[in-house]
C-alpha positions in Angstrom: 26.3 55.4 29.2 26.9 55.9 25.4 29.3 53.2 26.7 27.3 51.6 28.1 24.6 51.6 25.1 27.1 50.3 22.5 29.1 47.7 24.8 24.3 46.3 25.1 23.7 46.7 21.6 27.2 44.6 20.7 25.9 41.7 22.5 22.6 41.8 21.0 24.3 41.4 18.0 26.4 38.5 19.3 23.6 36.9 20.4 21.4 36.8 17.5 23.8 35.4 15.0 24.8 32.4 17.5 21.0 32.0 17.9 21.0 32.4 13.9 23.9 30.0 13.5 21.7 26.5 14.9 18.0 28.2 14.0 17.7 26.5 10.3 14.9 29.2 9.9 17.4 32.3 9.9 19.4 30.9 7.5 22.4 30.6 9.7 22.3 26.6 9.6 25.4 24.7 9.0 25.1 20.7 7.8 28.2 18.9 7.4 28.0 16.1 4.1 31.1 13.9 4.7 31.2 11.3 1.4 33.1 8.1 0.7 34.6 9.8 -2.6 34.1 12.5 -5.1 36.6 10.4 -7.6 33.0 8.8 -8.6 30.0 10.9 -11.0 27.2 9.3 -8.4 28.9 11.4 -5.6 29.0 14.1 -7.6 25.3 14.0 -8.9 24.3 13.2 -5.3 26.8 16.2 -3.9 25.6 18.0 -6.5 21.5 17.4 -5.4 22.4 18.0 -1.8 23.8 21.9 -2.4 20.2 22.8 -4.9 18.5 21.5 -1.9 21.2 23.4 0.6 20.7 26.5 -1.3 17.1 26.0 -1.6 16.3 26.6 2.0 18.5 28.9 3.0 21.8 25.7 4.7 25.3 25.8 4.3 26.6 22.7 3.7 30.0 22.2 4.3 31.6 18.9 1.7 34.5 16.5 2.8 35.0 14.0 0.9 36.7 10.8 2.9 38.4 9.6 -0.5 37.0 5.9 0.4 38.8 6.0 3.5 37.5 5.1 6.6 40.5 7.1 8.9 40.0 9.7 6.6 35.7 9.2 6.9 36.7 9.5 11.2 38.9 12.3 11.3 35.9 14.4 8.4 33.7 13.3 10.7 35.6 15.0 14.1 35.9 17.5 12.0 32.2 18.3 11.3 31.9 17.6 15.4 33.9 20.1 16.6 32.8 23.0 14.1 29.5 22.2 15.8 27.6 21.8 12.5 23.8 21.3 13.6 23.3 17.7 11.5 26.0 15.7 9.4 25.1 13.4 6.2 27.3 10.3 6.0 27.6 8.4 3.0 29.8 5.6 5.0 33.2 4.3 3.7 32.6 0.5 6.3 29.2 -0.1 7.5 31.3 -1.2 11.0 34.0 1.9 10.9 31.7 4.7 10.5 29.6 4.0 14.3 32.3 4.7 16.8 32.2 8.5 15.3 28.7 8.8 14.7 28.4 7.8 18.6 30.6 10.6 19.0 27.7 13.1 16.9 24.9 11.5 18.7 27.5 12.1 22.6 27.4 15.7 20.9 23.4 15.7 20.8 23.9 16.1 16.3 21.8 14.8 14.6 23.3 12.2 12.1 21.8 11.1 8.7 23.2 8.4 6.6 22.6 8.6 3.0 22.7 6.1 0.0 24.6 3.7 2.6 24.0 2.7 6.2 25.9 2.2 9.2 26.3 -0.4 11.3 25.5 0.9 14.7 24.7 4.7 16.5 21.6 6.5 16.7 20.6 7.6 12.9 17.7 10.1 12.5 17.1 8.8 8.9 18.1 6.7 6.4 18.2 8.1 2.2 19.2 5.3 -0.1 17.6 2.9 -2.5 17.0 -0.4 -1.7 19.9 -2.1 -3.4 19.3 -5.6 -2.4 16.2 -5.2 -4.9 18.6 -3.3 -7.4 20.5 -7.0 -7.3 17.7 -8.9 -7.5 16.4 -6.6 -10.8 20.0 -6.9 -12.2 20.4 -10.4 -11.5 17.0 -11.3 -13.1 17.6 -9.3 -16.3 21.1 -11.3 -16.5 20.0 -14.7 -16.0 16.8 -13.6 -19.1 19.8 -12.1 -20.9 21.7 -15.0 -21.2 19.0 -17.5 -21.9 18.2 -18.6 -18.5 21.7 -21.0 -17.9 25.3 -19.9 -18.2 28.5 -19.1 -16.1 28.5 -15.5 -14.8 31.1 -13.2 -12.9 30.0 -11.0 -10.0 32.8 -7.6 -9.9 32.0 -7.2 -5.6 32.2 -3.2 -4.6 34.0 -2.2 -1.0 33.9 -4.7 1.1 32.2 -3.4 4.6 29.9 -1.2 2.8 26.1 -1.8 2.8 25.8 -1.4 -0.6 28.0 -4.0 -1.7 26.4 -5.9 0.9 22.9 -5.8 -0.1 23.3 -5.9 -3.8 25.6 -8.8 -4.2 22.6 -10.0 -1.4 19.9 -9.6 -3.6 22.0 -10.4 -6.6 22.8 -14.0 -5.2 19.2 -14.6 -3.6 18.5 -14.7 -7.5 21.4 -16.6 -9.4 22.0 -19.1 -6.3 18.1 -20.2 -6.5 19.0 -21.2 -10.5 20.5 -24.9 -11.6 21.4 -23.8 -14.8 23.7 -20.7 -13.3 27.2 -20.9 -11.8 29.0 -18.2 -10.9 32.9 -18.8 -11.6 34.3 -15.7 -9.6 33.4 -13.2 -7.8 36.2 -10.8 -6.7 36.2 -7.3 -5.5 36.8 -4.2 -8.0 36.4 -1.4 -5.0 34.2 0.7 -7.2 36.6 1.3 -9.2 37.0 2.2 -13.0 40.6 0.7 -13.2 40.2 -1.8 -10.7 37.3 -3.3 -12.5 39.5 -3.8 -15.5 42.5 -5.1 -13.8 40.5 -7.4 -12.1 38.4 -8.7 -15.4 41.3 -8.7 -17.3 42.7 -11.7 -14.7 39.5 -13.3 -15.0 39.3 -13.4 -18.2 43.0 -15.5 -18.5 41.1 -18.0 -15.9 38.1 -18.4 -17.4 37.5 -18.8 -21.2 33.9 -18.9 -21.0 31.5 -16.4 -19.2 28.2 -15.8 -20.5 27.5 -12.5 -18.2 28.5 -10.1 -15.4 27.6 -8.4 -12.7 29.3 -5.4 -11.2 28.4 -3.3 -8.1 28.4 -0.4 -9.5 28.8 1.1 -13.1 32.7 2.0 -13.1 34.0 -1.3 -12.5 31.4 -2.5 -15.4 32.8 0.0 -17.5 36.1 -1.3 -16.7 35.2 -4.9 -17.8 33.6 -4.1 -20.8 37.5 -2.4 -22.0 39.3 -5.1 -20.6 36.8 -7.3 -22.6 37.0 -5.6 -26.0 41.2 -5.8 -25.3 40.5 -9.2 -25.5 38.2 -9.6 -27.9 35.9 -11.1 -26.0 32.5 -9.8 -27.7 30.1 -12.4 -26.7 29.8 -11.4 -22.8 26.5 -9.3 -21.2 27.3 -7.0 -19.2 25.0 -5.1 -16.2 26.2 -2.3 -13.7 24.3 -0.3 -11.4 23.6 3.5 -11.0 23.2 4.6 -14.3 26.1 7.3 -14.4 26.2 8.9 -17.7 29.0 7.3 -19.0 26.8 4.1 -18.3 23.6 5.3 -20.1 25.8 6.3 -23.0 27.3 2.3 -23.0 24.2 1.2 -22.9 23.6 3.0 -26.4 26.4 2.2 -28.0 25.6 -1.6 -27.0 28.9 -2.4 -24.9 26.6 -2.3 -22.0 23.2 -4.6 -21.9 21.8 -2.5 -18.7 22.2 -0.7 -16.1 20.3 -0.5 -12.8 19.0 2.9 -12.1 19.6 5.4 -8.8 18.9 8.7 -9.0 21.9 9.9 -6.6 20.6 13.4 -6.6 17.8 12.5 -5.3 19.2 11.4 -2.5 21.6 14.0 -1.7 18.3 16.5 -2.2 16.1 14.3 0.2 18.8 14.0 2.8 19.5 17.6 3.5 15.5 17.7 3.8 15.3 15.2 5.7 17.5 17.1 8.0 16.1 20.4 7.6 12.2 19.1 8.5 14.1 17.0 11.6 15.9 20.1 13.1 12.8 21.9 12.7 10.7 19.4 15.2 8.8 17.5 12.2 8.2 13.7 12.5 11.0 11.3 9.5 11.2 8.6 8.4 13.7 6.3 9.8 13.9 4.8 6.1 13.2 6.8 2.9 14.0 4.7 -0.2 14.3 6.2 -3.8 13.0 4.7 -6.5 15.1 2.2 -9.1 14.7 1.2 -12.6 16.4 -0.3 -15.2 18.0 1.1 -18.0 18.5 -1.4 -21.2 
């Protein structure tokens, strides 16, 4: 009789642990966060915001780095699905490439939320991001005014296939394309990377004797371009970035960067976790949750 009593207690304990693992109120819930890269201050800050909110609501957060590789991100997503996490927050490296992974999570009945960058398909509970089209427009309007309404400009593009690069470029070009005095003399990708921003802009400087302004889809690329311009002695170029990371804000303060569009990556991360939590609690959440932008100049 004693043996059966002990077995009964063990079964009850195991059942309670299994139940708690999927209960958002129990502190046993586990969320996955798949980020495009952690080799970028923006996404490090986003991760920190997500971790802070996860600690606040009592959720364990598994953070995975996709290293800007869609294949790696697919592996990360598969790993989270196999672990049967309660929710997945994903920052896609590629809007199209992420779709099969999202559909696998859908089939496993794991809620998926996209943060900062969107996906081209699959069932998404919510998308939490800044309005990148509006941010691109904001950057363009500032740059056009800064160079006096006419001149030759360069656009450094982010990773092809990402919604952030597409939307920021769309907003920027909608503005400059409508102004007859503005000519985009070069438009090249530097993959959201500072070293590539430097090398790509070095080549552009050699090919273009006149450049009045430069817009980059993120601060890492614009900071690299500024380094290239300094090395080449080109001090007459207006630079505008996007993200307002710490190095960019310092560059605005020292005058080397004219402006950067400020997102709030910590808020994006925090809202991602909070939205997943509220969804799992049975609350209705908005399909699109915007995070405010501001121009730092």
